[in-house]
N, CA, C and O atoms as a Maestro MAE file, in Angstrom:
{
 s_m_m2io_version
 :::
 2.0.0
}

f_m_ct {
 s_m_title
 :::
 protein
 m_atom[348] {
  # First column is atom index #
  i_m_mmod_type
  r_m_x_coord
  r_m_y_coord
  r_m_z_coord
  i_m_residue_number
  s_m_chain_name
  s_m_pdb_residue_name
  s_m_pdb_atom_name
  i_m_atomic_number
  :::
  1 25 75.075 130.979 120.850 1 A "MET " " N  " 7
  2 3 74.975 130.669 119.446 1 A "MET " " CA " 6
  3 2 73.745 131.333 118.840 1 A "MET " " C  " 6
  4 15 73.254 130.936 117.783 1 A "MET " " O  " 8
  5 25 73.268 132.346 119.535 2 A "GLY " " N  " 7
  6 3 72.127 133.067 119.000 2 A "GLY " " CA " 6
  7 2 72.487 133.746 117.686 2 A "GLY " " C  " 6
  8 15 73.635 134.127 117.461 2 A "GLY " " O  " 8
  9 25 71.499 133.888 116.838 3 A "GLY " " N  " 7
  10 3 71.725 134.558 115.569 3 A "GLY " " CA " 6
  11 2 72.134 133.631 114.439 3 A "GLY " " C  " 6
  12 15 72.222 134.073 113.293 3 A "GLY " " O  " 8
  13 25 72.384 132.376 114.719 4 A "LEU " " N  " 7
  14 3 72.726 131.441 113.656 4 A "LEU " " CA " 6
  15 2 71.475 131.090 112.872 4 A "LEU " " C  " 6
  16 15 70.378 131.036 113.428 4 A "LEU " " O  " 8
  17 25 71.642 130.853 111.589 5 A "ARG " " N  " 7
  18 3 70.505 130.545 110.736 5 A "ARG " " CA " 6
  19 2 70.107 129.067 110.787 5 A "ARG " " C  " 6
  20 15 69.058 128.704 110.256 5 A "ARG " " O  " 8
  21 25 70.906 128.220 111.404 6 A "LEU " " N  " 7
  22 3 70.581 126.804 111.465 6 A "LEU " " CA " 6
  23 2 69.338 126.580 112.312 6 A "LEU " " C  " 6
  24 15 69.197 127.158 113.390 6 A "LEU " " O  " 8
  25 25 68.435 125.734 111.817 7 A "ASN " " N  " 7
  26 3 67.300 125.387 112.653 7 A "ASN " " CA " 6
  27 2 67.696 124.219 113.548 7 A "ASN " " C  " 6
  28 15 68.799 123.684 113.427 7 A "ASN " " O  " 8
  29 25 66.804 123.828 114.437 8 A "GLU " " N  " 7
  30 3 67.127 122.770 115.401 8 A "GLU " " CA " 6
  31 2 67.486 121.460 114.707 8 A "GLU " " C  " 6
  32 15 68.428 120.782 115.116 8 A "GLU " " O  " 8
  33 25 66.752 121.101 113.671 9 A "GLU " " N  " 7
  34 3 67.017 119.854 112.958 9 A "GLU " " CA " 6
  35 2 68.407 119.863 112.324 9 A "GLU " " C  " 6
  36 15 69.123 118.863 112.375 9 A "GLU " " O  " 8
  37 25 68.783 120.981 111.733 10 A "GLU " " N  " 7
  38 3 70.102 121.083 111.103 10 A "GLU " " CA " 6
  39 2 71.219 121.032 112.142 10 A "GLU " " C  " 6
  40 15 72.278 120.458 111.888 10 A "GLU " " O  " 8
  41 25 70.989 121.623 113.295 11 A "THR " " N  " 7
  42 3 71.970 121.561 114.374 11 A "THR " " CA " 6
  43 2 72.164 120.120 114.816 11 A "THR " " C  " 6
  44 15 73.294 119.682 115.034 11 A "THR " " O  " 8
  45 25 71.074 119.386 114.950 12 A "VAL " " N  " 7
  46 3 71.148 117.981 115.333 12 A "VAL " " CA " 6
  47 2 71.866 117.173 114.250 12 A "VAL " " C  " 6
  48 15 72.664 116.289 114.565 12 A "VAL " " O  " 8
  49 25 71.590 117.466 112.988 13 A "ILE " " N  " 7
  50 3 72.264 116.767 111.886 13 A "ILE " " CA " 6
  51 2 73.771 116.946 112.008 13 A "ILE " " C  " 6
  52 15 74.523 115.977 111.909 13 A "ILE " " O  " 8
  53 25 74.211 118.173 112.221 14 A "LEU " " N  " 7
  54 3 75.654 118.423 112.333 14 A "LEU " " CA " 6
  55 2 76.255 117.709 113.532 14 A "LEU " " C  " 6
  56 15 77.208 116.942 113.396 14 A "LEU " " O  " 8
  57 25 75.697 117.963 114.692 15 A "LEU " " N  " 7
  58 3 76.268 117.400 115.915 15 A "LEU " " CA " 6
  59 2 76.200 115.879 115.942 15 A "LEU " " C  " 6
  60 15 77.202 115.215 116.209 15 A "LEU " " O  " 8
  61 25 75.029 115.330 115.667 16 A "SER " " N  " 7
  62 3 74.873 113.881 115.805 16 A "SER " " CA " 6
  63 2 75.660 113.111 114.765 16 A "SER " " C  " 6
  64 15 76.279 112.099 115.095 16 A "SER " " O  " 8
  65 25 75.654 113.558 113.519 17 A "ASN " " N  " 7
  66 3 76.383 112.828 112.488 17 A "ASN " " CA " 6
  67 2 77.885 112.887 112.693 17 A "ASN " " C  " 6
  68 15 78.562 111.864 112.594 17 A "ASN " " O  " 8
  69 25 78.413 114.065 112.975 18 A "LEU " " N  " 7
  70 3 79.860 114.185 113.144 18 A "LEU " " CA " 6
  71 2 80.346 113.441 114.385 18 A "LEU " " C  " 6
  72 15 81.358 112.743 114.334 18 A "LEU " " O  " 8
  73 25 79.638 113.585 115.482 19 A "LEU " " N  " 7
  74 3 80.068 112.901 116.702 19 A "LEU " " CA " 6
  75 2 79.845 111.392 116.618 19 A "LEU " " C  " 6
  76 15 80.670 110.617 117.102 19 A "LEU " " O  " 8
  77 25 78.741 110.972 116.009 20 A "ASP " " N  " 7
  78 3 78.498 109.542 115.840 20 A "ASP " " CA " 6
  79 2 79.588 108.905 114.974 20 A "ASP " " C  " 6
  80 15 80.087 107.826 115.295 20 A "ASP " " O  " 8
  81 25 79.951 109.565 113.894 21 A "ASN " " N  " 7
  82 3 81.028 109.054 113.033 21 A "ASN " " CA " 6
  83 2 82.346 108.984 113.790 21 A "ASN " " C  " 6
  84 15 83.083 108.005 113.673 21 A "ASN " " O  " 8
  85 25 82.644 110.025 114.570 22 A "ALA " " N  " 7
  86 3 83.901 110.061 115.320 22 A "ALA " " CA " 6
  87 2 83.950 108.931 116.344 22 A "ALA " " C  " 6
  88 15 84.973 108.260 116.481 22 A "ALA " " O  " 8
  89 25 82.858 108.724 117.056 23 A "ILE " " N  " 7
  90 3 82.812 107.653 118.059 23 A "ILE " " CA " 6
  91 2 82.953 106.296 117.380 23 A "ILE " " C  " 6
  92 15 83.694 105.436 117.856 23 A "ILE " " O  " 8
  93 25 82.256 106.105 116.288 24 A "HIS " " N  " 7
  94 3 82.318 104.838 115.551 24 A "HIS " " CA " 6
  95 2 83.750 104.514 115.129 24 A "HIS " " C  " 6
  96 15 84.202 103.379 115.283 24 A "HIS " " O  " 8
  97 25 84.461 105.504 114.600 25 A "GLU " " N  " 7
  98 3 85.843 105.283 114.173 25 A "GLU " " CA " 6
  99 2 86.769 105.059 115.364 25 A "GLU " " C  " 6
  100 15 87.684 104.240 115.288 25 A "GLU " " O  " 8
  101 25 86.542 105.774 116.457 26 A "CYS " " N  " 7
  102 3 87.389 105.600 117.638 26 A "CYS " " CA " 6
  103 2 87.243 104.202 118.227 26 A "CYS " " C  " 6
  104 15 88.219 103.629 118.711 26 A "CYS " " O  " 8
  105 25 86.052 103.660 118.191 27 A "VAL " " N  " 7
  106 3 85.848 102.287 118.671 27 A "VAL " " CA " 6
  107 2 86.697 101.326 117.853 27 A "VAL " " C  " 6
  108 15 87.333 100.431 118.409 27 A "VAL " " O  " 8
  109 25 86.710 101.506 116.535 28 A "LYS " " N  " 7
  110 3 87.530 100.658 115.662 28 A "LYS " " CA " 6
  111 2 89.014 100.793 116.001 28 A "LYS " " C  " 6
  112 15 89.737 99.799 116.067 28 A "LYS " " O  " 8
  113 25 89.455 102.022 116.214 29 A "VAL " " N  " 7
  114 3 90.863 102.284 116.520 29 A "VAL " " CA " 6
  115 2 91.251 101.630 117.843 29 A "VAL " " C  " 6
  116 15 92.311 101.011 117.938 29 A "VAL " " O  " 8
  117 25 90.412 101.758 118.854 30 A "VAL " " N  " 7
  118 3 90.688 101.156 120.167 30 A "VAL " " CA " 6
  119 2 90.734 99.634 120.049 30 A "VAL " " C  " 6
  120 15 91.581 98.992 120.670 30 A "VAL " " O  " 8
  121 25 89.842 99.061 119.269 31 A "ARG " " N  " 7
  122 3 89.842 97.606 119.078 31 A "ARG " " CA " 6
  123 2 91.129 97.118 118.413 31 A "ARG " " C  " 6
  124 15 91.523 95.964 118.579 31 A "ARG " " O  " 8
  125 25 91.778 98.006 117.661 32 A "GLN " " N  " 7
  126 3 93.057 97.670 117.034 32 A "GLN " " CA " 6
  127 2 94.221 97.868 117.998 32 A "GLN " " C  " 6
  128 15 95.372 97.602 117.649 32 A "GLN " " O  " 8
  129 25 93.923 98.336 119.216 33 A "GLY " " N  " 7
  130 3 94.949 98.469 120.240 33 A "GLY " " CA " 6
  131 2 95.580 99.838 120.350 33 A "GLY " " C  " 6
  132 15 96.583 99.994 121.048 33 A "GLY " " O  " 8
  133 25 95.024 100.840 119.681 34 A "SER " " N  " 7
  134 3 95.565 102.199 119.754 34 A "SER " " CA " 6
  135 2 94.668 103.078 120.624 34 A "SER " " C  " 6
  136 15 93.518 102.739 120.899 34 A "SER " " O  " 8
  137 25 95.216 104.206 121.046 35 A "ASN " " N  " 7
  138 3 94.431 105.188 121.785 35 A "ASN " " CA " 6
  139 2 93.634 106.035 120.806 35 A "ASN " " C  " 6
  140 15 94.040 106.231 119.661 35 A "ASN " " O  " 8
  141 25 92.497 106.532 121.271 36 A "ALA " " N  " 7
  142 3 91.647 107.356 120.413 36 A "ALA " " CA " 6
  143 2 91.094 108.526 121.211 36 A "ALA " " C  " 6
  144 15 90.544 108.353 122.299 36 A "ALA " " O  " 8
  145 25 91.249 109.711 120.655 37 A "ILE " " N  " 7
  146 3 90.743 110.935 121.279 37 A "ILE " " CA " 6
  147 2 89.963 111.705 120.227 37 A "ILE " " C  " 6
  148 15 90.389 111.801 119.076 37 A "ILE " " O  " 8
  149 25 88.813 112.255 120.625 38 A "ILE " " N  " 7
  150 3 88.011 113.098 119.739 38 A "ILE " " CA " 6
  151 2 88.223 114.550 120.161 38 A "ILE " " C  " 6
  152 15 88.043 114.896 121.329 38 A "ILE " " O  " 8
  153 25 88.601 115.388 119.214 39 A "HIS " " N  " 7
  154 3 88.769 116.824 119.456 39 A "HIS " " CA " 6
  155 2 87.604 117.549 118.783 39 A "HIS " " C  " 6
  156 15 87.357 117.371 117.590 39 A "HIS " " O  " 8
  157 25 86.894 118.366 119.557 40 A "VAL " " N  " 7
  158 3 85.750 119.107 119.028 40 A "VAL " " CA " 6
  159 2 85.998 120.596 119.207 40 A "VAL " " C  " 6
  160 15 86.401 121.048 120.279 40 A "VAL " " O  " 8
  161 25 85.750 121.351 118.142 41 A "LYS " " N  " 7
  162 3 85.873 122.808 118.191 41 A "LYS " " CA " 6
  163 2 84.578 123.382 117.642 41 A "LYS " " C  " 6
  164 15 84.159 123.040 116.536 41 A "LYS " " O  " 8
  165 25 83.947 124.255 118.414 42 A "LEU " " N  " 7
  166 3 82.712 124.905 118.002 42 A "LEU " " CA " 6
  167 2 82.829 126.381 118.349 42 A "LEU " " C  " 6
  168 15 82.823 126.756 119.522 42 A "LEU " " O  " 8
  169 25 82.933 127.212 117.323 43 A "VAL " " N  " 7
  170 3 83.174 128.637 117.520 43 A "VAL " " CA " 6
  171 2 82.274 129.425 116.570 43 A "VAL " " C  " 6
  172 15 82.054 129.013 115.431 43 A "VAL " " O  " 8
  173 25 81.765 130.540 117.034 44 A "GLN " " N  " 7
  174 3 81.033 131.451 116.168 44 A "GLN " " CA " 6
  175 2 81.867 132.709 116.013 44 A "GLN " " C  " 6
  176 15 82.180 133.384 116.995 44 A "GLN " " O  " 8
  177 25 82.225 133.022 114.769 45 A "GLU " " N  " 7
  178 3 83.034 134.207 114.477 45 A "GLU " " CA " 6
  179 2 82.431 134.940 113.290 45 A "GLU " " C  " 6
  180 15 82.223 134.352 112.229 45 A "GLU " " O  " 8
  181 25 82.152 136.215 113.471 46 A "GLY " " N  " 7
  182 3 81.660 137.026 112.364 46 A "GLY " " CA " 6
  183 2 80.417 136.470 111.692 46 A "GLY " " C  " 6
  184 15 80.289 136.535 110.470 46 A "GLY " " O  " 8
  185 25 79.503 135.924 112.480 47 A "GLY " " N  " 7
  186 3 78.282 135.375 111.917 47 A "GLY " " CA " 6
  187 2 78.440 134.011 111.277 47 A "GLY " " C  " 6
  188 15 77.495 133.491 110.684 47 A "GLY " " O  " 8
  189 25 79.619 133.428 111.389 48 A "LYS " " N  " 7
  190 3 79.871 132.111 110.815 48 A "LYS " " CA " 6
  191 2 80.112 131.105 111.929 48 A "LYS " " C  " 6
  192 15 80.698 131.430 112.961 48 A "LYS " " O  " 8
  193 25 79.655 129.892 111.708 49 A "LEU " " N  " 7
  194 3 79.865 128.814 112.643 49 A "LEU " " CA " 6
  195 2 81.027 127.968 112.148 49 A "LEU " " C  " 6
  196 15 81.033 127.506 111.007 49 A "LEU " " O  " 8
  197 25 81.997 127.773 113.009 50 A "ILE " " N  " 7
  198 3 83.118 126.891 112.697 50 A "ILE " " CA " 6
  199 2 82.974 125.692 113.603 50 A "ILE " " C  " 6
  200 15 83.081 125.795 114.825 50 A "ILE " " O  " 8
  201 25 82.728 124.550 112.982 51 A "PHE " " N  " 7
  202 3 82.544 123.321 113.742 51 A "PHE " " CA " 6
  203 2 83.517 122.303 113.194 51 A "PHE " " C  " 6
  204 15 83.449 121.919 112.027 51 A "PHE " " O  " 8
  205 25 84.420 121.874 114.048 52 A "SER " " N  " 7
  206 3 85.469 120.953 113.634 52 A "SER " " CA " 6
  207 2 85.491 119.755 114.569 52 A "SER " " C  " 6
  208 15 85.450 119.901 115.791 52 A "SER " " O  " 8
  209 25 85.556 118.575 113.981 53 A "VAL " " N  " 7
  210 3 85.698 117.341 114.750 53 A "VAL " " CA " 6
  211 2 86.909 116.612 114.183 53 A "VAL " " C  " 6
  212 15 86.971 116.322 112.988 53 A "VAL " " O  " 8
  213 25 87.869 116.319 115.057 54 A "ARG " " N  " 7
  214 3 89.066 115.564 114.652 54 A "ARG " " CA " 6
  215 2 89.120 114.285 115.450 54 A "ARG " " C  " 6
  216 15 88.943 114.284 116.669 54 A "ARG " " O  " 8
  217 25 89.367 113.193 114.746 55 A "ASN " " N  " 7
  218 3 89.468 111.897 115.404 55 A "ASN " " CA " 6
  219 2 90.302 110.962 114.540 55 A "ASN " " C  " 6
  220 15 90.422 111.164 113.332 55 A "ASN " " O  " 8
  221 25 90.877 109.940 115.162 56 A "PRO " " N  " 7
  222 3 91.624 108.959 114.374 56 A "PRO " " CA " 6
  223 2 90.650 108.057 113.611 56 A "PRO " " C  " 6
  224 15 89.487 107.919 113.989 56 A "PRO " " O  " 8
  225 25 91.137 107.457 112.549 57 A "VAL " " N  " 7
  226 3 90.335 106.498 111.782 57 A "VAL " " CA " 6
  227 2 91.117 105.203 111.625 57 A "VAL " " C  " 6
  228 15 92.347 105.208 111.577 57 A "VAL " " O  " 8
  229 25 90.397 104.104 111.546 58 A "ALA " " N  " 7
  230 3 91.022 102.793 111.382 58 A "ALA " " CA " 6
  231 2 91.414 102.559 109.928 58 A "ALA " " C  " 6
  232 15 92.410 101.894 109.642 58 A "ALA " " O  " 8
  233 25 90.628 103.109 109.021 59 A "GLU " " N  " 7
  234 3 90.907 102.988 107.593 59 A "GLU " " CA " 6
  235 2 90.268 104.171 106.874 59 A "GLU " " C  " 6
  236 15 89.437 104.875 107.447 59 A "GLU " " O  " 8
  237 25 90.653 104.387 105.627 60 A "LYS " " N  " 7
  238 3 90.149 105.519 104.862 60 A "LYS " " CA " 6
  239 2 88.625 105.477 104.783 60 A "LYS " " C  " 6
  240 15 88.035 104.422 104.552 60 A "LYS " " O  " 8
  241 25 87.996 106.637 104.979 61 A "VAL " " N  " 7
  242 3 86.544 106.760 104.973 61 A "VAL " " CA " 6
  243 2 86.109 107.393 103.655 61 A "VAL " " C  " 6
  244 15 86.703 108.370 103.197 61 A "VAL " " O  " 8
  245 25 85.074 106.832 103.055 62 A "GLN " " N  " 7
  246 3 84.512 107.375 101.824 62 A "GLN " " CA " 6
  247 2 83.203 108.100 102.140 62 A "GLN " " C  " 6
  248 15 82.357 107.573 102.863 62 A "GLN " " O  " 8
  249 25 83.039 109.314 101.597 63 A "VAL " " N  " 7
  250 3 81.788 110.040 101.750 63 A "VAL " " CA " 6
  251 2 80.904 109.653 100.566 63 A "VAL " " C  " 6
  252 15 81.232 109.948 99.417 63 A "VAL " " O  " 8
  253 25 79.790 108.997 100.853 64 A "THR " " N  " 7
  254 3 78.860 108.584 99.803 64 A "THR " " CA " 6
  255 2 77.466 109.069 100.167 64 A "THR " " C  " 6
  256 15 77.206 109.434 101.314 64 A "THR " " O  " 8
  257 25 76.576 109.072 99.190 65 A "GLU " " N  " 7
  258 3 75.194 109.483 99.438 65 A "GLU " " CA " 6
  259 2 74.594 108.633 100.550 65 A "GLU " " C  " 6
  260 15 74.794 107.419 100.598 65 A "GLU " " O  " 8
  261 25 73.869 109.277 101.429 66 A "GLY " " N  " 7
  262 3 73.197 108.559 102.495 66 A "GLY " " CA " 6
  263 2 74.024 108.360 103.746 66 A "GLY " " C  " 6
  264 15 73.517 107.831 104.735 66 A "GLY " " O  " 8
  265 25 75.290 108.770 103.731 67 A "THR " " N  " 7
  266 3 76.102 108.646 104.932 67 A "THR " " CA " 6
  267 2 75.943 109.902 105.782 67 A "THR " " C  " 6
  268 15 75.457 110.932 105.313 67 A "THR " " O  " 8
  269 25 76.359 109.795 107.033 68 A "GLY " " N  " 7
  270 3 76.279 110.948 107.922 68 A "GLY " " CA " 6
  271 2 77.038 112.148 107.390 68 A "GLY " " C  " 6
  272 15 76.578 113.283 107.515 68 A "GLY " " O  " 8
  273 25 78.204 111.903 106.793 69 A "LEU " " N  " 7
  274 3 79.002 113.018 106.278 69 A "LEU " " CA " 6
  275 2 78.326 113.685 105.080 69 A "LEU " " C  " 6
  276 15 78.484 114.890 104.883 69 A "LEU " " O  " 8
  277 25 77.584 112.934 104.284 70 A "SER " " N  " 7
  278 3 76.873 113.566 103.161 70 A "SER " " CA " 6
  279 2 75.755 114.460 103.690 70 A "SER " " C  " 6
  280 15 75.444 115.485 103.083 70 A "SER " " O  " 8
  281 25 75.151 114.082 104.814 71 A "ASN " " N  " 7
  282 3 74.131 114.927 105.445 71 A "ASN " " CA " 6
  283 2 74.736 116.221 105.964 71 A "ASN " " C  " 6
  284 15 74.142 117.289 105.822 71 A "ASN " " O  " 8
  285 25 75.913 116.129 106.563 72 A "VAL " " N  " 7
  286 3 76.615 117.316 107.058 72 A "VAL " " CA " 6
  287 2 76.967 118.233 105.884 72 A "VAL " " C  " 6
  288 15 76.788 119.448 105.968 72 A "VAL " " O  " 8
  289 25 77.461 117.658 104.801 73 A "LYS " " N  " 7
  290 3 77.805 118.442 103.606 73 A "LYS " " CA " 6
  291 2 76.571 119.157 103.056 73 A "LYS " " C  " 6
  292 15 76.666 120.307 102.625 73 A "LYS " " O  " 8
  293 25 75.420 118.492 103.066 74 A "ALA " " N  " 7
  294 3 74.185 119.097 102.565 74 A "ALA " " CA " 6
  295 2 73.811 120.340 103.377 74 A "ALA " " C  " 6
  296 15 73.377 121.340 102.806 74 A "ALA " " O  " 8
  297 25 73.975 120.287 104.704 75 A "VAL " " N  " 7
  298 3 73.680 121.449 105.544 75 A "VAL " " CA " 6
  299 2 74.666 122.571 105.238 75 A "VAL " " C  " 6
  300 15 74.267 123.728 105.102 75 A "VAL " " O  " 8
  301 25 75.945 122.240 105.129 76 A "ALA " " N  " 7
  302 3 76.951 123.263 104.816 76 A "ALA " " CA " 6
  303 2 76.666 123.904 103.454 76 A "ALA " " C  " 6
  304 15 76.748 125.124 103.310 76 A "ALA " " O  " 8
  305 25 76.336 123.086 102.466 77 A "ASP " " N  " 7
  306 3 76.040 123.600 101.125 77 A "ASP " " CA " 6
  307 2 74.827 124.525 101.136 77 A "ASP " " C  " 6
  308 15 74.812 125.540 100.440 77 A "ASP " " O  " 8
  309 25 73.819 124.178 101.917 78 A "LYS " " N  " 7
  310 3 72.591 124.977 101.981 78 A "LYS " " CA " 6
  311 2 72.885 126.424 102.369 78 A "LYS " " C  " 6
  312 15 72.224 127.347 101.894 78 A "LYS " " O  " 8
  313 25 73.878 126.615 103.234 79 A "TYR " " N  " 7
  314 3 74.186 127.958 103.728 79 A "TYR " " CA " 6
  315 2 75.447 128.545 103.106 79 A "TYR " " C  " 6
  316 15 75.979 129.540 103.598 79 A "TYR " " O  " 8
  317 25 75.925 127.932 102.023 80 A "GLY " " N  " 7
  318 3 77.129 128.451 101.366 80 A "GLY " " CA " 6
  319 2 78.378 128.213 102.191 80 A "GLY " " C  " 6
  320 15 79.374 128.920 102.038 80 A "GLY " " O  " 8
  321 25 78.328 127.221 103.061 81 A "GLY " " N  " 7
  322 3 79.478 126.923 103.916 81 A "GLY " " CA " 6
  323 2 80.434 125.965 103.246 81 A "GLY " " C  " 6
  324 15 80.195 125.491 102.136 81 A "GLY " " O  " 8
  325 25 81.503 125.694 103.930 82 A "ASP " " N  " 7
  326 3 82.516 124.768 103.435 82 A "ASP " " CA " 6
  327 2 82.447 123.481 104.235 82 A "ASP " " C  " 6
  328 15 82.153 123.485 105.430 82 A "ASP " " O  " 8
  329 25 82.724 122.382 103.553 83 A "PHE " " N  " 7
  330 3 82.817 121.073 104.185 83 A "PHE " " CA " 6
  331 2 84.097 120.441 103.692 83 A "PHE " " C  " 6
  332 15 84.329 120.339 102.487 83 A "PHE " " O  " 8
  333 25 84.920 120.021 104.618 84 A "ALA " " N  " 7
  334 3 86.180 119.395 104.220 84 A "ALA " " CA " 6
  335 2 86.518 118.293 105.211 84 A "ALA " " C  " 6
  336 15 86.196 118.372 106.396 84 A "ALA " " O  " 8
  337 25 87.172 117.271 104.693 85 A "TYR " " N  " 7
  338 3 87.666 116.233 105.573 85 A "TYR " " CA " 6
  339 2 88.983 115.724 104.999 85 A "TYR " " C  " 6
  340 15 89.233 115.802 103.796 85 A "TYR " " O  " 8
  341 25 89.801 115.212 105.880 86 A "SER " " N  " 7
  342 3 91.092 114.653 105.435 86 A "SER " " CA " 6
  343 2 91.464 113.510 106.356 86 A "SER " " C  " 6
  344 15 90.955 113.387 107.470 86 A "SER " " O  " 8
  345 25 92.362 112.681 105.864 87 A "MET " " N  " 7
  346 3 92.828 111.534 106.645 87 A "MET " " CA " 6
  347 2 94.323 111.469 106.595 87 A "MET " " C  " 6
  348 15 94.923 110.574 107.190 87 A "MET " " O  " 8
  :::
 }
 m_bond[347] {
  # First column is bond index #
  i_m_from
  i_m_to
  i_m_order
  :::
  1 1 2 1
  2 2 3 1
  3 3 4 2
  4 3 5 1
  5 5 6 1
  6 6 7 1
  7 7 8 2
  8 7 9 1
  9 9 10 1
  10 10 11 1
  11 11 12 2
  12 11 13 1
  13 13 14 1
  14 14 15 1
  15 15 16 2
  16 15 17 1
  17 17 18 1
  18 18 19 1
  19 19 20 2
  20 19 21 1
  21 21 22 1
  22 22 23 1
  23 23 24 2
  24 23 25 1
  25 25 26 1
  26 26 27 1
  27 27 28 2
  28 27 29 1
  29 29 30 1
  30 30 31 1
  31 31 32 2
  32 31 33 1
  33 33 34 1
  34 34 35 1
  35 35 36 2
  36 35 37 1
  37 37 38 1
  38 38 39 1
  39 39 40 2
  40 39 41 1
  41 41 42 1
  42 42 43 1
  43 43 44 2
  44 43 45 1
  45 45 46 1
  46 46 47 1
  47 47 48 2
  48 47 49 1
  49 49 50 1
  50 50 51 1
  51 51 52 2
  52 51 53 1
  53 53 54 1
  54 54 55 1
  55 55 56 2
  56 55 57 1
  57 57 58 1
  58 58 59 1
  59 59 60 2
  60 59 61 1
  61 61 62 1
  62 62 63 1
  63 63 64 2
  64 63 65 1
  65 65 66 1
  66 66 67 1
  67 67 68 2
  68 67 69 1
  69 69 70 1
  70 70 71 1
  71 71 72 2
  72 71 73 1
  73 73 74 1
  74 74 75 1
  75 75 76 2
  76 75 77 1
  77 77 78 1
  78 78 79 1
  79 79 80 2
  80 79 81 1
  81 81 82 1
  82 82 83 1
  83 83 84 2
  84 83 85 1
  85 85 86 1
  86 86 87 1
  87 87 88 2
  88 87 89 1
  89 89 90 1
  90 90 91 1
  91 91 92 2
  92 91 93 1
  93 93 94 1
  94 94 95 1
  95 95 96 2
  96 95 97 1
  97 97 98 1
  98 98 99 1
  99 99 100 2
  100 99 101 1
  101 101 102 1
  102 102 103 1
  103 103 104 2
  104 103 105 1
  105 105 106 1
  106 106 107 1
  107 107 108 2
  108 107 109 1
  109 109 110 1
  110 110 111 1
  111 111 112 2
  112 111 113 1
  113 113 114 1
  114 114 115 1
  115 115 116 2
  116 115 117 1
  117 117 118 1
  118 118 119 1
  119 119 120 2
  120 119 121 1
  121 121 122 1
  122 122 123 1
  123 123 124 2
  124 123 125 1
  125 125 126 1
  126 126 127 1
  127 127 128 2
  128 127 129 1
  129 129 130 1
  130 130 131 1
  131 131 132 2
  132 131 133 1
  133 133 134 1
  134 134 135 1
  135 135 136 2
  136 135 137 1
  137 137 138 1
  138 138 139 1
  139 139 140 2
  140 139 141 1
  141 141 142 1
  142 142 143 1
  143 143 144 2
  144 143 145 1
  145 145 146 1
  146 146 147 1
  147 147 148 2
  148 147 149 1
  149 149 150 1
  150 150 151 1
  151 151 152 2
  152 151 153 1
  153 153 154 1
  154 154 155 1
  155 155 156 2
  156 155 157 1
  157 157 158 1
  158 158 159 1
  159 159 160 2
  160 159 161 1
  161 161 162 1
  162 162 163 1
  163 163 164 2
  164 163 165 1
  165 165 166 1
  166 166 167 1
  167 167 168 2
  168 167 169 1
  169 169 170 1
  170 170 171 1
  171 171 172 2
  172 171 173 1
  173 173 174 1
  174 174 175 1
  175 175 176 2
  176 175 177 1
  177 177 178 1
  178 178 179 1
  179 179 180 2
  180 179 181 1
  181 181 182 1
  182 182 183 1
  183 183 184 2
  184 183 185 1
  185 185 186 1
  186 186 187 1
  187 187 188 2
  188 187 189 1
  189 189 190 1
  190 190 191 1
  191 191 192 2
  192 191 193 1
  193 193 194 1
  194 194 195 1
  195 195 196 2
  196 195 197 1
  197 197 198 1
  198 198 199 1
  199 199 200 2
  200 199 201 1
  201 201 202 1
  202 202 203 1
  203 203 204 2
  204 203 205 1
  205 205 206 1
  206 206 207 1
  207 207 208 2
  208 207 209 1
  209 209 210 1
  210 210 211 1
  211 211 212 2
  212 211 213 1
  213 213 214 1
  214 214 215 1
  215 215 216 2
  216 215 217 1
  217 217 218 1
  218 218 219 1
  219 219 220 2
  220 219 221 1
  221 221 222 1
  222 222 223 1
  223 223 224 2
  224 223 225 1
  225 225 226 1
  226 226 227 1
  227 227 228 2
  228 227 229 1
  229 229 230 1
  230 230 231 1
  231 231 232 2
  232 231 233 1
  233 233 234 1
  234 234 235 1
  235 235 236 2
  236 235 237 1
  237 237 238 1
  238 238 239 1
  239 239 240 2
  240 239 241 1
  241 241 242 1
  242 242 243 1
  243 243 244 2
  244 243 245 1
  245 245 246 1
  246 246 247 1
  247 247 248 2
  248 247 249 1
  249 249 250 1
  250 250 251 1
  251 251 252 2
  252 251 253 1
  253 253 254 1
  254 254 255 1
  255 255 256 2
  256 255 257 1
  257 257 258 1
  258 258 259 1
  259 259 260 2
  260 259 261 1
  261 261 262 1
  262 262 263 1
  263 263 264 2
  264 263 265 1
  265 265 266 1
  266 266 267 1
  267 267 268 2
  268 267 269 1
  269 269 270 1
  270 270 271 1
  271 271 272 2
  272 271 273 1
  273 273 274 1
  274 274 275 1
  275 275 276 2
  276 275 277 1
  277 277 278 1
  278 278 279 1
  279 279 280 2
  280 279 281 1
  281 281 282 1
  282 282 283 1
  283 283 284 2
  284 283 285 1
  285 285 286 1
  286 286 287 1
  287 287 288 2
  288 287 289 1
  289 289 290 1
  290 290 291 1
  291 291 292 2
  292 291 293 1
  293 293 294 1
  294 294 295 1
  295 295 296 2
  296 295 297 1
  297 297 298 1
  298 298 299 1
  299 299 300 2
  300 299 301 1
  301 301 302 1
  302 302 303 1
  303 303 304 2
  304 303 305 1
  305 305 306 1
  306 306 307 1
  307 307 308 2
  308 307 309 1
  309 309 310 1
  310 310 311 1
  311 311 312 2
  312 311 313 1
  313 313 314 1
  314 314 315 1
  315 315 316 2
  316 315 317 1
  317 317 318 1
  318 318 319 1
  319 319 320 2
  320 319 321 1
  321 321 322 1
  322 322 323 1
  323 323 324 2
  324 323 325 1
  325 325 326 1
  326 326 327 1
  327 327 328 2
  328 327 329 1
  329 329 330 1
  330 330 331 1
  331 331 332 2
  332 331 333 1
  333 333 334 1
  334 334 335 1
  335 335 336 2
  336 335 337 1
  337 337 338 1
  338 338 339 1
  339 339 340 2
  340 339 341 1
  341 341 342 1
  342 342 343 1
  343 343 344 2
  344 343 345 1
  345 345 346 1
  346 346 347 1
  347 347 348 2
  :::
 }
}
């Protein structure tokens, strides 16, 4: 992953927030009696980082200021990247 413009703090923001959110939602899903799997994709192509985390959710998630996903969006915005989520 050499050559990426992300500093160590920004890398931690991306990894920790996305994975923490995914684990948190999977715990809820398992408690409801369903199976939960987290899919992670991390690829560098053409100087761009593609980082994708897919996981089940127990209920619709809202992105609000101060949440982990808003922190991830802030890092993506800083570098002109895209941030998207769907349920």
